[in-house]
N, C-alpha and C positions, 0 to 999 in steps of 0.2 A: 907212624904207624901204619906197616904194609906185610902184613904175618904172607899175602898170598904170593910177596915175592923171594920170601923166604925159602933156601935151597935146603938148611941143613935140617928145618923143624926139631931141634935141638928141647924143644919143649916137651916133645914127646920122651924124651929121655930126663926130664925134670929140672930143665935150665929155665931161669926165670929170666925174659929180656927186660923185663919191665918195673924192674926191684922193687916188688911186692904192691904194686899200685891196683893190679887186676886179680888180688888176692880177695875172694869172695867171702870169707871165713866172718868177718865184720859184721856183713851184711846177710846173712843166713840166719833165719828163726827154724825152728823145730820142724816144722811142714817143711822148709826149704830142705833139711837135710835129708829128712824122711824121704823126699822125693828123687836127692840128689842118688842116697843111698839102691831105691827100687831101680831106677835108672842104671846103674853101675851092673846090678843083680842082673836084670834084663840083657844087660849088652853082654855082657860074660855068661850068661849060660846059653844065651839064644844066639849068638854071633853065627850066621851065615846059616842057620836051622828055624828062623822063623818070618813070615813076613808081618810086614809094618801092621797090618788088623789083628793077628796073632799077639805081637808085642804089644799093642794096645790094648788086648783085653786083660794079657799077665799082668801090663801094667798096675790098671785100674782095680784087678783083683786085689794085689800086692799092696795098692794103696787103701784098698777097704772101701772103694767107692762103689756104690750103690745105685746113683742115678748117672745115668750121662745124658749129654745132650749132643742132638746132629745139627748144626746150623749149613744147610744146603742151597745150591743155587735150584734153580726151576728145571734148568738146562739138565740137570743132573738126579733128576726125581728118578729115575728107574733105579739107576744106582743106590742111590740113599736108600730106596726102600730095601734094597737087598743086604744095605750094610745095617739098618735098622733093625731086620729080622735076625742079622747074625750077632750081633750085640745083644740083643732082647733075649737070647738063650741064655744069656750070662747076668744082665742089668735091668734095671727099670731104664728105657731109653724113651726122651722127646725128642722130636724133630720140628726143626720151624723152616720155611721155605722163604728163600731171599723175598717173593716178593708179598710175605705175609702184611698184611695194613691194605694192601691196594692202593698206595700213595702215587696220585699224578706227579709223573715228572715237570709237565707244565705249571704247575700251582706251585712247584718249588724252583724254579727257573731253570731245571736242569736239562742238559743236550739229548735229544732224541737219537734213537737209531732211525727211525719212520718217521717224518714230520707231518704226514697226512692222518695219522693215528694217536689214539690216546695210548700212552704206553702209561704201566705201573713202574714206579723205582724199584730198585733194592732197597731193602729196608736193614742194615747190619745191626744199627743201634735198637731196632724194634726186635729183631732176633735175641738179640744179648739179653735184652730185659725178659721177654718171654720165658726163655730158658732162666733165668735167675728168678725168676718167678714160679717156675717149676720146680727148682731147688735143687739142678743139677750139680753135680759135682765135679765133672770133668767135661768139657767142651771139644767137638771135633766138628772142622771146618772140612766140608765138602765142596770144593769148586766154587768158594766166594771169589768174586771177580777182584783184580788188584785193585786197592784201595776199601772194598768193602770189608774185605778180609782184615785188613788193619783197623777200621773202627770196630768193628766187631770183636777182637781181639782187645781193643783198646775198652772195649765199656763191658767185657764180660765179665761177671760176678764170679766164675769159676775159672781154674787152670785153661788155657787151649791147646790143642794139638792139631797140626794140618794133616787132613789124612790125605786129601787130594788139591794139587795145586790146579786152577784152569790153566787151559793154555789150549783153546780152541780151534789152534792150526796145528799143534804137534799132538794130538788126540791126547791131552792132560798130564804129556809128559814135557814140562818145561825143561829141561836137562838134556833134551834130544836135540839143541838148538848150539851147545856145548859139545855135544860128542859127534854130533853129525858135522864133520869136514864140509860139506855140501852147505849147510846151513850158516856156519860160522865164517864161511870164505864170501858167500855171497848177499849176506844179511847183515853182517857187520862190518 
């Protein structure tokens, strides 16, 4: 299986190259179907018209979510504050910083950026637990580190969408490594 190499993308026109093995219908519950319908509505109504943040707001409203969570990186605290303010116009919003709990990296045997001082580790599992305790119905990731985003998603009680992907080199635009010929040629 390597859909990335497919030249025709016949699936767009309804061809099933996998003989039904990818059919989601036996695995979808009512909540999944509602989410799938809502996603299709947002795509069809707002295609090339709405930003990702606007789409998230509309999606959450149509899903009848009232309480959202924002799990953010301390390095994007300013951006998270603005995101929470915007979302707060429509929902109850709880936010939790990646360093919540102040756990010492040395106590957990983790690598440090600066070995000559104490560093708190990111705490994605704690972020997920705290947002679950707050009763969030949808959680947004705002710039969590690679691996931390995965752990947060794994442990989140609520569905998760990524709003910001961390990329310190490319101003949080990881696709820039692919769309920039310079980066693609010189780094990969």
